[in-house]
N, C-alpha and C positions, 0 to 999 in steps of 0.2 A: 521401179520395182515398188512391189506394197510390202506391208507389216502386218503378216496374219498371226492371231492367237488362237489356241488351244488351250481351254480352260478344262481343270482338272477338280475334280469335288469327291466329298463323300457324304451324298445328300441323306436327308432323315425322313422318318415319316411325317414329319410339319412342314408342310408348303411353306407358311410367313417365315420361320429360319430358313429354309433353303433359297428364298427370293431373296433374304437380306444377304445372304451369301454373293448370290449371284451381283447382286448391286455393288457390291465391294471388290470383288473378281473384274466385272467389267472394267470399273473406273481402275483398276491396275492397269489390264491390258490396255485402256485409253492409254493414262499416263506412259505406257512404255511404247507409244506410238503408232499401236496397232489403229489398222483402219477398219477391220473385220475381224469379229470372235464366234468363237465354235463353243457352244455347251453341251455337255455329254447327255447321253440318254438319261431320262428317269432325272432331269436336276429339280422337277420342283416337287419332288416324292420318291423316294424310295420305302413302297408302304412295307407295314406290317403282313400284313396278308394281301394276295394279287387283287381281290373283289375291292380292297380299300382305297385303291385307284380312280374308282368309279365315284367317289365322294370330292372330287375336284375334277370332274369331266366338265368341259366348256362347251357350246356351240361355236361353230368358226365363226370369228369376227364378234364375237363377245364374250366378257369374262374376268375377272382378275387377272390371272396369267398373260393371257393377252394383252390386255391394256398395259402393266407393268412392263410387259417386252418392248410395247410400241415408244413407251414415256421413255425408257432407258435409250431404246434407239435414237430417239431424237434429242434428248437433253446429251448424249456422248457424242452424239454425230458419228456413230459407228453401225457398221452393217453388222447384225445379228445372226446368226445360223442357231437356231434354236433348239438346239439337243431333240427332246420330244416332250409333249405335253400330251394329254388324255382328250380327243376330239370325240364329240359324241358321234356315235354310227346311228343306222337304221334300226338297229336292235338294241334296246333299252341296256341290255345286260353286259353291251361289249363298246371298245372305243376304240379308234384306229390311233395306233400311236404316230402322232403328228409332228414333221419336222418342217418347222415354222421359220420365214425368210424375212425380215425386215432390213429396208435399206434404214441409209442415215436420216431421211425424214421421219422416219417411223412408221411408213405405210410397208403393209404386209404384202410382198413381190412373188411369194411362193410359198408353196407347201406340196411335201413329200410324205405319203406314209407308207410305214413302213411294211416290205413286201415279202420279206421270209421272216415266218412266228419263228421261235425259240421253244422246241417242242423235243426235248430231247431225256433221257436217262444216261447220266455220266456213270461211270466206273465206281465213281465212291461216293452213290448211292444218293448223289443230288439228282434234283427230277425238275425239271420245268414246262411249263405247258402254257404259253403265252396264247394260245388261242383258246383257252377257256375265256377269256377276260378281253380279247382283241382279236379284231376285223384285220385281216390281211389288205394292204392297199395293192394295185396292180401296174402304176404306170410309175415308172421312173424317171427321175427330174433331173435335167440339167437348166442353170439358171445363169442367165448374163448379166454381170457385174461389172465396175466399173475395173476392178483387178483381174478377172479371169473368169472365164466360163466353168461354173461350177456344178461337178454333179454332186450326188445326195448321196450316201447310204447309211443305215443303221444298225449295227454290232451285227447281227449273224448274217445279214449280208453280206458282209466281208468273205463269206466261205463259197460266194457263189460269182467266179472268177467270169462268167458271161456275163450278169450283169454290169460288171467295171468294162466289159470289153465294147457293149452295148452304150455308156455313157460317153465313151473315147469316141464312137462314131456319130453322136450325138455333138461331139466338140469339147466335152470336158477336157480342159487344163489342170484343173485342181480338182480332187475327189475329196470331199468331208465325210468321217467318219464317226458319228458320234454312238458312243457306245456303254454298257455296262457290263461287259466282258467279267466272267466272272473269273475267280484267281485260277482255280487251275486249270481251265482251256485257255485263260491268258500266259499261263507258263509255259504252255507247250505249244503254241499257235500265233500268238498275240502279233509278236514283231514280224515273225517269219510270214505272215499272209500279208501285214502291210505292205512290207519292204517288195514283197514278191508284187503286190497290185501294182506299184510304182514304178518298177524296172518291168515289167511285161505291158505298159503300157505307157511308159516315159511321160508319166504325168508326177507331180506332186501329190502328196497324201499329207493331208493334215487331220491326225486322230485326237477325238476328246473323249476320253473314259473315266467313269468314277474308279476312285482308287483307294480301297481302304476296307475295314470291316465298320459295316453297317447295324444300326441299331435293331434291324429284323434279324441280324444273324448272316445275313448274305456278307461275302468277304468277295469284292472286286479286283482288277489286278492292276489298274493306275495304268503308269508307261506312257502316257499320253507321250505323242512325239509329232515331230513335222518332217515329212522325209523329202529329199529333191527326187526329179527323175531318172537318176543315176542308182538309186536306192542308196542314198547317204543319209544317214541322220542327224538332222540339221539342227534339232532342238527337242529334250526331254526333259521330264519329271518322273519320278520313280513312283512311292506312295506319297498320299496325303494329297490334301488343297495345292494346288498349284496353278499359274499362267507360265506359257510357253509361246514363244516369239521367234518367227523366222521371216524372211524375206522370200516372195515370190517373184521370180524373175523372169516371165514368160518368153525375154528376146533370148534369153538361154536355153530355154526350155524349146522354143522352138529351132532353134539352131542343132541342139540335141538331135533332136528329129528327122531334122534335113541331113544332119551326117551321119546319122545310126538309123537309117530308114526303115527298121523292123517292122512297123505299122503296116508301111505298103509292101512289105515281101510275102504277106500273109496268103496262103494258098487255100486256106479251108474258112469259110466264114458261116 
């Protein structure tokens, strides 16, 4: 068994302040015994305006945010699944919302670019159009770690069950969900979607969310949680900053899949 940590933040428009918070929260996760830690979407900046995120974009493999993540992973001996940071795209006016994964030696071992961009208008007059400043990714990711095969999903990806089933078909045993889920949509759907994805795929779900009122006026739902393959919430934090942990028991998960073989009973694929 291995201990995983999900980190919840209330990120600000100031990258330096956010990275200081990340450093403190990663240390807290390490001191709790975690071997792998998740950061939420937009951990490095919750911008005042969408275009402001371009001010901290980095080329893959270089830049202060990536150097910081590598240094933290190496210093703490901790695997880090690093939410999203803006990575430069072919279009200078847009970035990829990239989740970078670092091993305990500080090496970047994988990258996932958010596939489903949040372009919606809500009934409460909230509207979001991530495609104005973001390029969509195209390739799902399952990464091999010493603890489990981990699939990666970011926020709006959660609403697309076919993506999660694809990750399972690629061998995922745990799916990490990094998010900045809005307060309104989170209250309606966050927990039920996360638990459904765990139950229908007989996998662990570890979700790391933003959780509070941000300086830019946006309110995020929080309620980061870790869920077992039977849909039981093993650990949860509601609002505000926090670090939660839970054990990932691959042996138990594989036994559940063997004795309750719904993944093998599929008739439509």
